MIMAR-627962 format. One record per residue: residue in three letters; z, y, x of N, C-alpha, C in turn; residue number from 1. Coordinates in steps of 0.1 Angstrom, whole numbers, plus 5000, padded with zeros to 4 digits. Each point is the difference from the previous one (the first is absolute). Layout:
<atoms>
[atom 'ALA'; [Z; Y; X]; [Z; Y; X]; [Z; Y; X]; NUM]
...
</atoms>
This chain:
<atoms>
[atom 'MET'; [0429; 1744; 2685]; [5012; 5006; 5006]; [5003; 5013; 4994]; 1]
[atom 'ARG'; [5010; 5007; 5004]; [5004; 5012; 4994]; [4995; 5013; 5006]; 2]
[atom 'VAL'; [4991; 4999; 5009]; [4995; 5012; 5007]; [4994; 5009; 4990]; 3]
[atom 'GLY'; [4991; 4995; 4992]; [4994; 5009; 4990]; [5009; 5007; 4991]; 4]
[atom 'GLU'; [5011; 4993; 4995]; [5010; 5006; 4992]; [5007; 5012; 5008]; 5]
[atom 'ALA'; [5004; 4997; 5012]; [5006; 5011; 5008]; [4991; 5011; 5003]; 6]
[atom 'MET'; [4988; 4998; 5002]; [4990; 5011; 5003]; [4998; 5008; 4987]; 7]
[atom 'MET'; [5001; 4994; 4989]; [4998; 5008; 4987]; [5012; 5009; 4998]; 8]
[atom 'GLY'; [5011; 4997; 5006]; [5012; 5009; 4999]; [5000; 5012; 5009]; 9]
[atom 'ILE'; [4991; 5001; 5009]; [4999; 5011; 5009]; [4993; 5012; 4993]; 10]
[atom 'GLN'; [5006; 5011; 4998]; [4995; 5011; 4992]; [4991; 5009; 5009]; 11]
[atom 'GLU'; [5003; 5001; 5012]; [4992; 5009; 5009]; [4987; 4993; 5004]; 12]
[atom 'ALA'; [4989; 5006; 4996]; [4987; 4994; 5002]; [4997; 4999; 5015]; 13]
[atom 'ARG'; [5003; 5010; 5008]; [4997; 5000; 5014]; [5008; 4989; 5007]; 14]
[atom 'LEU'; [5013; 4998; 4996]; [5008; 4990; 5006]; [4995; 4986; 4996]; 15]
[atom 'ALA'; [4996; 4998; 4988]; [4994; 4987; 4995]; [4988; 4997; 5008]; 16]
[atom 'ALA'; [4991; 5010; 5002]; [4987; 4998; 5007]; [5003; 4996; 5014]; 17]
[atom 'ALA'; [5009; 5007; 5007]; [5004; 4997; 5014]; [5005; 4986; 5001]; 18]
[atom 'LEU'; [5009; 4996; 4991]; [5006; 4987; 5000]; [4990; 4989; 4997]; 19]
[atom 'THR'; [4991; 5003; 4991]; [4989; 4990; 4997]; [4992; 4996; 5012]; 20]
[atom 'ARG'; [4997; 5010; 5009]; [4993; 4997; 5012]; [5007; 4991; 5010]; 21]
[atom 'CYS'; [5013; 4999; 4998]; [5008; 4991; 5009]; [5003; 4986; 4995]; 22]
[atom 'LEU'; [4996; 4998; 4987]; [5002; 4987; 4995]; [4993; 4989; 5007]; 23]
[atom 'VAL'; [5006; 4988; 5001]; [4994; 4989; 5006]; [5002; 4988; 4991]; 24]
[atom 'PRO'; [4991; 4989; 5001]; [5003; 4989; 4991]; [5014; 4995; 5003]; 25]
[atom 'PRO'; [5008; 4997; 4990]; [5014; 4995; 5002]; [5000; 4988; 5008]; 26]
[atom 'ARG'; [5009; 5000; 5010]; [5002; 4988; 5009]; [5015; 4997; 5001]; 27]
[atom 'ALA'; [5003; 4987; 4999]; [5014; 4996; 5000]; [5005; 5001; 5014]; 28]
[atom 'CYS'; [5013; 5003; 5001]; [5007; 5000; 5013]; [5015; 4998; 4998]; 29]
[atom 'LEU'; [5008; 4999; 5010]; [5014; 5000; 5000]; [5005; 5013; 5007]; 30]
[atom 'LEU'; [5008; 5007; 4993]; [5005; 5013; 5006]; [5015; 4998; 5004]; 31]
[atom 'GLU'; [5003; 5004; 5012]; [5014; 5000; 5004]; [5008; 5011; 4992]; 32]
[atom 'TRP'; [5013; 4996; 4997]; [5008; 5009; 4992]; [5012; 5003; 5008]; 33]
[atom 'ASP'; [5003; 5013; 5003]; [5010; 5004; 5008]; [5013; 5005; 4993]; 34]
[atom 'TYR'; [5001; 4997; 4987]; [5011; 5005; 4992]; [5008; 4989; 4994]; 35]
[atom 'GLY'; [5004; 4991; 5008]; [5008; 4988; 4996]; [4991; 4989; 4996]; 36]
[atom 'HIS'; [5006; 4990; 4993]; [4992; 4988; 4996]; [5004; 4997; 4986]; 37]
[atom 'PRO'; [4994; 5008; 4990]; [5004; 4998; 4986]; [4994; 4988; 4993]; 38]
[atom 'HIS'; [4990; 4994; 5006]; [4993; 4988; 4994]; [5002; 4988; 5009]; 39]
[atom 'GLU'; [5011; 4994; 4998]; [5004; 4989; 5009]; [4992; 4987; 4998]; 40]
[atom 'GLU'; [4991; 5000; 4990]; [4991; 4989; 4998]; [4990; 4999; 5011]; 41]
[atom 'PHE'; [4999; 5010; 5009]; [4991; 5001; 5011]; [5009; 4998; 5013]; 42]
[atom 'PRO'; [4996; 4992; 5010]; [5008; 4997; 5011]; [5003; 5013; 5009]; 43]
[atom 'GLU'; [4990; 5009; 5000]; [5002; 5013; 5007]; [4997; 5011; 4991]; 44]
[atom 'ALA'; [5004; 5012; 5005]; [4997; 5012; 4992]; [4986; 5005; 5002]; 45]
[atom 'ARG'; [4991; 4991; 4996]; [4985; 5003; 5000]; [4995; 4995; 4986]; 46]
[atom 'TYR'; [4994; 5009; 4993]; [4997; 4998; 4986]; [4985; 5001; 4998]; 47]
[atom 'PRO'; [4995; 4992; 4990]; [4985; 5000; 4996]; [4997; 5014; 4995]; 48]
[atom 'ALA'; [4988; 5005; 5004]; [4995; 5013; 4996]; [4984; 4999; 5000]; 49]
[atom 'PHE'; [4994; 5011; 4995]; [4986; 5001; 5001]; [4997; 5014; 5006]; 50]
[atom 'ILE'; [4992; 5001; 5010]; [4995; 5013; 5006]; [4989; 5004; 4991]; 51]
[atom 'VAL'; [5000; 5012; 4995]; [4990; 5005; 4991]; [4993; 5013; 5005]; 52]
[atom 'ALA'; [5005; 5006; 5010]; [4994; 5012; 5005]; [5004; 5001; 5015]; 53]
[atom 'GLU'; [4991; 5006; 5008]; [5003; 5002; 5014]; [4996; 5014; 5004]; 54]
[atom 'PHE'; [5009; 5006; 5009]; [4998; 5013; 5006]; [4998; 4998; 5015]; 55]
[atom 'PRO'; [4988; 4997; 5005]; [4998; 4997; 5014]; [5005; 5010; 5010]; 56]
[atom 'GLU'; [4999; 5012; 4997]; [5004; 5010; 5010]; [5015; 4999; 5003]; 57]
[atom 'SER'; [5008; 4997; 4990]; [5015; 4999; 5003]; [5004; 4985; 5001]; 58]
[atom 'GLY'; [4991; 4991; 4998]; [5004; 4986; 5001]; [5010; 4995; 4989]; 59]
[atom 'THR'; [4999; 5007; 4989]; [5008; 4996; 4988]; [4991; 4996; 4989]; 60]
[atom 'GLY'; [5007; 4995; 4989]; [4993; 4996; 4988]; [5009; 5000; 4988]; 61]
[atom 'ILE'; [4995; 4996; 4989]; [5008; 4999; 4988]; [5000; 4985; 4996]; 62]
[atom 'ALA'; [5012; 4996; 4997]; [5002; 4986; 4996]; [5007; 4999; 4986]; 63]
[atom 'TYR'; [4997; 4989; 4994]; [5007; 4997; 4987]; [5008; 4987; 5002]; 64]
[atom 'SER'; [5013; 5000; 4996]; [5008; 4989; 5001]; [5011; 5000; 4989]; 65]
[atom 'GLU'; [5002; 4989; 4994]; [5011; 4999; 4990]; [5013; 4997; 5006]; 66]
[atom 'TYR'; [5001; 4999; 5014]; [5012; 4998; 5007]; [5004; 5013; 5007]; 67]
[atom 'GLY'; [5011; 4999; 5008]; [5005; 5012; 5006]; [5005; 5009; 4989]; 68]
[atom 'PHE'; [4995; 5012; 4999]; [5003; 5009; 4989]; [4994; 4996; 4987]; 69]
[atom 'GLY'; [4990; 4992; 5000]; [4994; 4995; 4988]; [5010; 4991; 4992]; 70]
[atom 'PRO'; [4998; 4999; 4987]; [4989; 5004; 4992]; [5001; 5015; 4996]; 71]
[atom 'ASN'; [5011; 5006; 5002]; [5002; 5014; 4995]; [4991; 5010; 5007]; 72]
[atom 'TYR'; [4998; 4998; 5013]; [4991; 5008; 5009]; [4991; 4992; 5008]; 73]
[atom 'PRO'; [4990; 4994; 4994]; [4992; 4990; 5008]; [4990; 5005; 5009]; 74]
[atom 'TRP'; [4997; 5013; 5000]; [4989; 5006; 5008]; [5007; 5006; 5012]; 75]
[atom 'GLY'; [4994; 4998; 5012]; [5006; 5006; 5012]; [4990; 5003; 5011]; 76]
[atom 'THR'; [5004; 5008; 5009]; [4991; 5002; 5012]; [5007; 4994; 5012]; 77]
[atom 'GLY'; [4993; 4996; 5009]; [5006; 4995; 5012]; [4997; 5009; 5012]; 78]
[atom 'LEU'; [5011; 5004; 5007]; [4999; 5008; 5012]; [5009; 4993; 5010]; 79]
[atom 'ALA'; [5011; 5006; 5002]; [5011; 4993; 5008]; [5008; 4991; 4991]; 80]
[atom 'GLY'; [4999; 5002; 4988]; [5007; 4992; 4990]; [4996; 5004; 4986]; 81]
[atom 'PRO'; [5004; 4993; 4990]; [4995; 5003; 4986]; [5005; 5014; 4996]; 82]
[atom 'ALA'; [4991; 5007; 4994]; [5002; 5012; 4993]; [4991; 5000; 4988]; 83]
[atom 'TRP'; [5005; 5001; 4988]; [4993; 4997; 4988]; [4989; 5009; 4997]; 84]
[atom 'ILE'; [4992; 4997; 4990]; [4987; 5007; 4997]; [5001; 5015; 5000]; 85]
[atom 'ARG'; [5011; 5006; 4996]; [5001; 5014; 5000]; [4998; 5006; 5014]; 86]
[atom 'HIS'; [5005; 4993; 5010]; [4998; 5004; 5013]; [4985; 4999; 5004]; 87]
[atom 'GLY'; [4993; 4989; 4996]; [4986; 4999; 5003]; [4992; 5011; 4993]; 88]
[atom 'LEU'; [5003; 5003; 4988]; [4993; 5011; 4993]; [5003; 5013; 5007]; 89]
[atom 'ARG'; [5012; 5002; 5005]; [5003; 5012; 5007]; [4992; 5001; 5012]; 90]
[atom 'LEU'; [4998; 4989; 5008]; [4992; 5000; 5012]; [4985; 5005; 4997]; 91]
[atom 'VAL'; [4995; 4995; 4989]; [4986; 5003; 4996]; [5000; 5015; 4996]; 92]
[atom 'ARG'; [5010; 5005; 4993]; [5000; 5014; 4996]; [5001; 5009; 5012]; 93]
[atom 'GLU'; [5009; 4996; 5010]; [5001; 5008; 5012]; [4987; 5001; 5008]; 94]
[atom 'ALA'; [4992; 4989; 4999]; [4988; 5000; 5007]; [4989; 5007; 4993]; 95]
[atom 'GLY'; [5004; 5007; 4989]; [4990; 5007; 4991]; [4990; 4991; 4994]; 96]
[atom 'GLY'; [5003; 4987; 4998]; [4990; 4991; 4995]; [4991; 4995; 5010]; 97]
[atom 'ARG'; [5002; 5004; 5013]; [4991; 4995; 5011]; [5006; 4988; 5006]; 98]
[atom 'VAL'; [4996; 4989; 4995]; [5004; 4987; 5007]; [4988; 4992; 5002]; 99]
[atom 'SER'; [4999; 4992; 5011]; [4988; 4992; 5002]; [5002; 4986; 4996]; 100]
</atoms>
């Protein structure tokens, strides 16, 4: 999977270490998509993804999907709706690298 490649692109050591602690074995899922239905090959706006990190305190995680905003922006965090990896990295930074 592309987790290792993405992690190598994180230049801030403290951020990379904090995110590494949140990684989980990738697991397949279907994620609901609230921004229209751009992939009509699927009957509903729910697209295949892989959960690769979890933030238990906030009930969020990081997912990879080639659908939705993918393939241009395949990494995202889930909260109330998709917000891509820049948002997830910002959450880790704001927590000062303290994520469980």
